[in-house]
C-alpha positions as CSV (number, residue, x, y, z in Angstrom):
1,M,32.9,23.0,106.7
2,Y,36.3,23.4,108.6
3,M,34.6,26.3,110.7
4,A,31.4,24.3,111.3
5,A,33.4,21.4,112.5
6,V,35.4,23.5,114.9
7,A,32.1,25.2,116.1
8,V,30.5,21.8,116.7
9,L,33.4,20.3,118.6
10,S,33.8,23.4,120.8
11,V,30.2,23.2,121.6
12,F,30.3,19.4,122.3
13,Y,33.6,20.1,124.6
14,A,31.9,22.7,126.6
15,W,28.8,20.5,126.8
16,T,30.7,17.8,128.1
17,L,32.5,19.7,131.0
18,Y,29.1,21.3,131.8
19,N,27.7,17.9,132.4
20,I,30.7,16.5,134.4
21,S,30.2,19.3,136.7
22,I,26.5,18.5,137.2
23,L,27.4,14.8,137.7
24,A,30.0,15.9,140.4
25,V,27.3,18.0,142.1
26,G,24.8,15.1,142.3
27,V,27.4,12.6,143.4
28,R,28.4,15.1,146.4
29,H,24.8,15.8,147.3
30,L,24.2,11.8,147.2
31,R,27.0,11.4,149.7
32,Q,25.7,14.2,152.1
33,S,21.9,12.9,151.9
34,R,22.9,9.3,152.8
35,R,24.7,10.6,155.7
36,E,21.8,12.5,157.0
37,G,19.4,9.6,156.3
38,G,15.7,9.8,155.1
39,K,13.2,11.9,156.7
40,A,9.2,11.0,157.1
41,S,6.5,12.8,155.9
42,R,5.6,15.7,158.3
43,L,2.1,16.6,156.7
44,L,-1.0,16.0,158.7
45,A,-3.7,14.2,157.1
46,E,-5.7,17.5,156.5
47,E,-2.9,19.1,155.0
48,L,-2.4,16.5,152.3
49,P,-3.8,17.6,148.8
50,T,-6.2,15.4,146.9
51,V,-4.8,13.2,144.2
52,S,-5.9,11.9,140.9
53,I,-3.8,8.7,139.9
54,I,-3.8,8.4,136.2
55,V,-2.8,5.0,134.6
56,P,-2.9,4.5,130.8
57,A,-3.2,0.9,129.9
58,K,-2.9,-0.7,126.4
59,N,-2.4,-4.5,126.1
60,E,-1.0,-4.7,129.7
61,E,-2.7,-8.0,130.9
62,K,0.5,-9.0,132.2
63,V,1.1,-6.2,134.6
64,V,-1.8,-4.1,135.2
65,G,-3.4,-6.2,137.9
66,R,-0.2,-6.0,140.2
67,L,-0.1,-2.1,139.7
68,L,-3.6,-1.6,140.7
69,D,-3.1,-3.9,143.9
70,A,-0.2,-1.7,144.9
71,L,-2.1,1.6,144.2
72,L,-5.0,0.2,146.4
73,R,-2.4,-0.4,149.1
74,L,-0.9,3.0,149.2
75,D,-0.5,4.8,152.5
76,Y,-2.7,7.8,151.7
77,P,-6.2,8.8,152.9
78,R,-8.8,7.0,150.7
79,E,-11.0,10.0,150.6
80,K,-8.0,12.1,148.9
81,R,-7.2,10.0,146.2
82,E,-8.9,8.4,143.1
83,I,-7.7,6.1,140.4
84,L,-8.4,6.8,136.8
85,L,-7.7,3.8,134.8
86,V,-7.7,4.6,130.9
87,E,-8.0,1.3,128.8
88,D,-6.9,2.5,125.3
89,G,-8.1,0.2,122.8
90,S,-6.6,-3.0,124.1
91,T,-6.6,-6.2,122.1
92,D,-5.9,-8.7,124.9
93,R,-7.5,-9.2,128.3
94,T,-6.6,-5.7,129.8
95,F,-10.1,-4.4,129.7
96,R,-11.6,-7.4,131.3
97,I,-8.9,-7.2,134.2
98,C,-9.7,-3.4,134.5
99,E,-13.4,-3.9,134.5
100,E,-13.1,-6.5,137.2
101,Y,-10.9,-4.2,139.4
102,A,-13.5,-1.3,139.0
103,K,-16.3,-3.5,139.9
104,R,-14.7,-4.7,143.2
105,H,-13.5,-1.5,144.2
106,P,-16.2,1.1,143.2
107,G,-15.6,4.7,144.3
108,R,-11.8,4.1,144.3
109,I,-11.2,2.9,140.7
110,R,-12.9,4.5,137.7
111,L,-12.4,3.0,134.5
112,L,-12.4,4.9,131.4
113,H,-12.4,3.2,127.9
114,K,-11.2,4.3,124.4
115,S,-12.2,2.0,121.9
116,A,-9.6,3.5,119.4
117,S,-5.9,4.3,120.6
118,D,-4.2,7.3,119.4
119,G,-0.9,7.0,121.6
120,K,-0.3,7.7,125.3
121,P,-0.6,11.5,125.4
122,S,-4.2,11.1,123.8
123,A,-5.0,8.7,126.6
124,L,-3.6,11.1,129.4
125,N,-5.5,13.9,128.2
126,Y,-8.7,12.0,128.1
127,A,-8.2,11.1,131.6
128,L,-7.3,14.5,132.7
129,K,-10.8,15.7,131.7
130,H,-12.2,13.4,134.6
131,A,-9.5,14.2,137.2
132,E,-10.8,16.1,140.4
133,G,-7.4,16.1,142.5
134,E,-5.3,19.0,143.1
135,V,-2.3,16.9,142.2
136,V,-2.3,14.4,139.2
137,A,0.1,11.5,139.6
138,F,1.0,9.3,136.6
139,F,2.1,5.8,136.6
140,D,2.8,3.4,133.6
141,A,1.0,0.0,134.0
142,D,4.3,-1.8,134.6
143,N,5.0,0.4,137.8
144,L,5.1,-0.7,141.5
145,P,5.2,2.5,143.6
146,Y,6.4,2.3,147.2
147,S,3.5,2.6,149.6
148,D,4.6,6.0,150.7
149,A,5.3,7.4,147.3
150,L,2.3,9.9,147.5
151,K,2.8,11.1,150.9
152,R,6.3,11.9,150.1
153,A,5.2,13.7,146.9
154,A,2.9,15.8,148.7
155,E,5.9,17.0,151.0
156,Y,7.2,18.9,147.7
157,F,3.7,20.5,146.9
158,S,3.8,22.3,150.3
159,D,6.0,24.7,148.4
160,P,3.7,26.7,146.4
161,S,6.6,27.3,143.7
162,V,6.8,23.7,142.7
163,A,4.5,22.8,139.8
164,A,5.6,19.3,139.1
165,V,7.8,16.4,140.9
166,Q,9.7,13.7,139.3
167,G,10.3,10.9,141.5
168,R,12.9,7.9,141.3
169,L,12.4,5.0,138.9
170,C,14.1,1.9,140.0
171,S,14.4,-1.6,137.9
172,I,12.2,-4.4,138.9
173,N,14.1,-6.9,136.7
174,A,17.6,-5.6,136.7
175,D,18.8,-9.2,137.2
176,E,17.2,-10.7,134.2
177,N,20.1,-10.3,131.7
178,M,23.1,-8.0,130.9
179,L,20.9,-5.5,129.1
180,T,18.5,-5.0,132.1
181,K,21.5,-4.6,134.3
182,F,22.8,-2.0,132.4
183,V,19.6,-0.1,131.7
184,S,19.1,-0.4,135.6
185,Y,22.6,1.2,136.2
186,E,21.9,4.0,133.7
187,E,18.8,4.8,135.5
188,A,20.4,4.7,139.0
189,V,23.2,7.1,137.8
190,W,20.9,9.4,135.6
191,C,18.4,9.8,138.5
192,E,20.6,9.8,141.5
193,T,23.5,11.9,140.1
194,Y,22.5,13.8,137.2
195,L,19.0,14.7,137.8
196,R,19.9,15.3,141.5
197,G,22.7,17.5,140.5
198,K,20.3,19.6,138.3
199,D,17.7,20.0,141.1
200,V,20.5,21.2,143.6
201,L,21.7,23.5,141.1
202,G,18.3,25.0,140.3
203,L,18.7,23.8,136.7
204,F,16.2,21.8,134.0
205,V,14.6,18.7,135.7
206,H,12.8,17.0,133.3
207,L,9.9,14.5,133.6
208,K,10.3,10.7,132.8
209,G,6.7,10.0,132.1
210,S,6.0,7.6,135.2
211,C,6.1,8.3,138.8
212,Q,5.6,12.0,138.0
213,F,3.3,14.6,139.9
214,I,1.7,17.6,138.3
215,R,-0.4,20.2,139.7
216,R,-3.9,19.8,137.9
217,N,-4.6,23.6,137.6
218,V,-1.1,23.9,135.9
219,L,-1.6,21.1,133.6
220,E,-5.1,22.7,132.7
221,K,-3.5,26.2,131.9
222,L,-1.0,24.6,129.6
223,N,-3.9,22.5,127.8
224,G,-2.5,19.2,129.0
225,F,-0.2,16.9,126.9
226,D,1.0,17.5,123.2
227,E,-0.7,14.6,121.3
228,D,1.9,14.9,118.6
229,A,4.8,14.4,120.8
230,L,6.8,11.1,120.6
231,S,8.3,12.1,124.2
232,E,5.2,13.7,125.8
233,D,7.2,13.9,129.2
234,M,10.0,15.7,127.7
235,E,7.8,18.0,125.5
236,L,5.8,18.9,128.7
237,S,8.8,19.5,130.8
238,A,10.3,21.9,128.3
239,R,6.7,23.8,128.1
240,L,6.6,23.9,131.9
241,T,10.0,25.7,131.8
242,E,9.3,27.9,129.1
243,N,6.4,29.3,131.2
244,G,8.4,29.7,134.2
245,Y,7.1,26.6,136.4
246,R,9.4,24.6,138.5
247,I,9.9,20.9,138.3
248,R,11.6,19.0,141.3
249,Y,13.5,15.6,141.4
250,A,12.6,13.6,144.5
251,S,14.7,10.8,145.3
252,D,12.5,9.6,148.2
253,V,9.7,9.2,145.8
254,R,10.1,5.8,144.4
255,S,8.6,3.4,142.1
256,R,9.9,0.2,140.4
257,Q,9.4,-0.5,136.9
258,E,10.1,-3.0,134.0
259,T,13.3,-2.5,132.0
260,P,13.6,-3.7,128.4
261,S,15.2,-7.0,128.4
262,R,15.6,-7.6,124.7
263,V,17.8,-5.4,122.3
264,R,14.9,-5.1,119.7
265,Q,12.9,-3.8,122.5
266,F,15.3,-1.6,123.9
267,F,16.3,-0.1,120.2
268,R,12.6,0.9,119.8
269,Q,12.0,2.4,122.9
270,R,15.1,4.7,122.6
271,T,14.5,5.5,119.1
272,R,11.1,6.9,120.0
273,W,12.7,8.7,123.0
274,F,15.5,10.3,121.0
275,R,13.2,11.3,118.2
276,G,10.8,12.8,120.7
277,T,13.5,14.6,122.3
278,M,14.9,15.9,118.9
279,Q,11.3,16.9,118.2
280,A,11.2,19.0,121.3
281,A,14.8,20.6,120.6
282,F,13.6,21.9,117.3
283,K,10.2,23.1,118.8
284,Y,11.7,24.8,121.9
285,S,14.7,26.8,120.1
286,R,12.7,29.8,121.2
287,L,13.8,28.9,124.7
288,M,17.0,30.9,124.0
289,A,14.9,33.9,123.1
290,K,15.2,34.9,126.9
291,P,18.1,33.0,128.1
292,N,18.5,32.2,131.8
293,K,20.3,29.4,133.6
294,K,17.2,27.2,133.5
295,S,16.1,27.6,129.8
296,L,20.0,27.5,128.9
297,D,20.3,24.0,130.5
298,A,16.9,23.1,129.0
299,K,18.2,23.6,125.7
300,L,21.4,21.8,126.2
301,T,19.4,18.8,127.7
302,L,17.4,18.6,124.4
303,L,20.4,18.6,122.3
304,G,21.5,15.5,124.3
305,P,20.9,13.0,121.4
306,F,22.7,15.2,118.9
307,M,25.8,15.2,121.3
308,L,25.7,11.6,121.5
309,I,26.3,11.4,117.8
310,V,29.0,14.1,117.8
311,S,30.7,12.3,120.7
312,L,30.8,9.1,118.6
313,I,32.1,10.8,115.4
314,S,34.7,12.8,117.4
315,Y,35.7,9.8,119.4
316,L,36.2,7.5,116.1
317,S,38.0,10.5,114.4
318,A,40.3,11.1,117.3
319,F,41.8,7.3,116.5
320,Y,41.6,7.5,112.8
321,T,43.2,10.9,112.0
322,P,46.6,9.9,113.2
323,L,46.5,6.9,110.7
324,A,44.9,8.9,107.8
325,A,47.0,9.9,104.8
326,F,46.0,13.5,104.9
327,N,46.8,16.0,107.8
328,L,44.1,17.9,109.7
329,D,44.7,21.3,111.1
330,F,46.2,21.4,114.4
331,A,43.3,23.1,116.2
332,L,40.7,20.6,114.6
333,R,42.7,17.4,115.7
334,L,43.3,19.0,119.1
335,L,39.5,19.6,119.4
336,M,38.9,16.0,118.1
337,Q,41.3,14.6,120.8
338,T,40.2,16.8,123.6
339,S,36.3,15.8,122.9
340,A,37.6,12.1,122.9
341,I,39.2,12.6,126.1
342,G,36.3,14.4,127.6
343,T,33.8,11.6,126.7
344,S,36.2,9.1,128.4
345,I,36.3,11.2,131.4
346,T,32.5,11.3,131.6
347,L,32.2,7.6,131.2
348,V,34.6,7.0,133.8
349,F,32.8,9.5,136.2
350,C,29.5,7.5,135.5
351,G,31.4,4.5,136.4
352,V,32.7,5.7,139.7
353,A,29.2,7.1,140.3
354,L,27.7,3.8,139.5
355,A,30.4,2.0,141.9
356,Y,29.0,4.4,144.7
357,I,25.4,3.8,143.9
358,S,25.5,0.1,143.6
359,K,24.6,-2.0,146.6
360,P,26.5,-3.8,148.1
361,R,29.2,-1.0,147.4
362,R,32.3,-2.8,146.2
363,L,35.3,-1.5,144.2
364,T,34.9,-4.5,141.7
365,N,31.8,-2.7,140.6
366,L,34.3,-0.6,138.4
367,F,34.9,-3.6,136.3
368,W,31.7,-2.7,134.5
369,L,33.5,0.4,133.2
370,P,34.3,-1.2,129.7
371,F,30.8,-2.4,129.2
372,I,29.5,1.1,129.9
373,Y,31.8,2.2,126.6
374,F,29.8,-0.6,124.7
375,Y,26.5,0.6,126.2
376,W,27.2,4.3,125.2
377,S,28.2,3.3,121.8
378,L,24.8,1.5,121.3
379,Q,22.9,4.5,122.2
380,A,25.1,6.8,120.0
381,F,24.3,4.6,117.0
382,I,20.5,4.6,118.1
383,A,20.8,8.3,118.0
384,L,22.5,8.4,114.6
385,Y,19.8,6.0,113.2
386,T,17.0,8.4,114.7
387,V,18.6,11.4,112.8
388,T,18.5,9.2,109.7
389,L,14.8,8.7,110.1
390,I,14.2,12.4,110.5
391,L,16.4,13.2,107.3
392,L,14.2,10.6,105.2
393,R,11.1,12.1,106.7
394,K,9.9,8.7,108.0
395,P,6.5,9.2,109.7
396,R,6.5,9.4,113.5
397,K,4.7,6.4,115.3
398,W,4.2,6.3,119.0
399,V,5.5,2.7,119.6
400,K,4.5,1.1,123.0
401,T,7.1,-0.9,124.9
402,E,5.9,-4.3,125.4
403,K,6.0,-5.6,129.0
404,K,6.4,-9.2,130.2
405,G,5.6,-8.8,133.9
406,A,9.2,-9.9,134.8
407,V,10.3,-9.6,138.5
408,T,14.0,-10.5,139.5
409,N,14.5,-8.1,142.4
410,V,12.3,-6.1,144.7
411,S,13.8,-3.9,147.0
412,A,12.4,-3.7,150.6
413,E,10.5,-0.5,151.5
């Protein structure tokens, strides 16, 4: 037990330092890119690839209409894009709304209906069979992509080595309450520093399920999405990496989406995400068979939920052991304390990155830092709860995150 504890804490210590370095690279590159400014698409109309836009929709009557309006307004040649709308056994007015749009826009929107729902991955695979575009774009029903999203994504596919692209997801209801504010901040730091840092360093960039773009021939070679996966985006990302495909993070390809506004809603969503990531971690342990920097980073990323649990335990232990009646070995106590310090440094770094990313940029944004600790603790407890579900062999369920159609902030394009 002693040796196992030392080994786990040592791995966590190395994992923390490793991720701090990625965040640092991401912040540095973000500063540089902001000084240089954005670049317009350079591809001519005839050079643009054909795109199939897939939208899975189940009980999305509050949001699906506004997404379809946004997709119809995209700045992309009509003859080079198609919208495949998968209505997945809804019990509300979603099918009727989708049917109305398909009738009003024949040739632009194709409605595919599934009477029985088997989860999002199944709906995506169903639509994939009907896709004809060279690139397949995926948007959840609560998304609102920027009008230039497809054109900017197409730029990345001009590089034949790129198999997939993940765009930046921004919150559309960040100002609804404290929870939505924190989730939106987390997304901003995660995308704009962490994924950016991974992309710059040529490491594992994972897909996030929406505002993602994949070459259709690559998806077909890999037989589409794993329908047993709870996090089909993370599972596919690991499979792409295992097969030597390259995924890019594209900060300039943007879409807004609804952020969970209730703790119960957030808890269920993260439980599914964490369990899906843990599921992929077990499945892709073979990534270490032929180690390279990308496969190693992929494995470390998949271990993220487990590291959250270790960070919580080591953090609490570091403060408890000085008060305990028994004495721990000096090396173990030192590892606990340095692990706790490492966690604190990571959270502080996230706070600094948040202060830099937030607009308007103010030093007072650092006052959010104490709340970042609470938010981190909540996620760590969710990860611990998820492990408990696995140990108790509770059945896996694909739980849909409910959308309300809330809009509190829409950034100008």
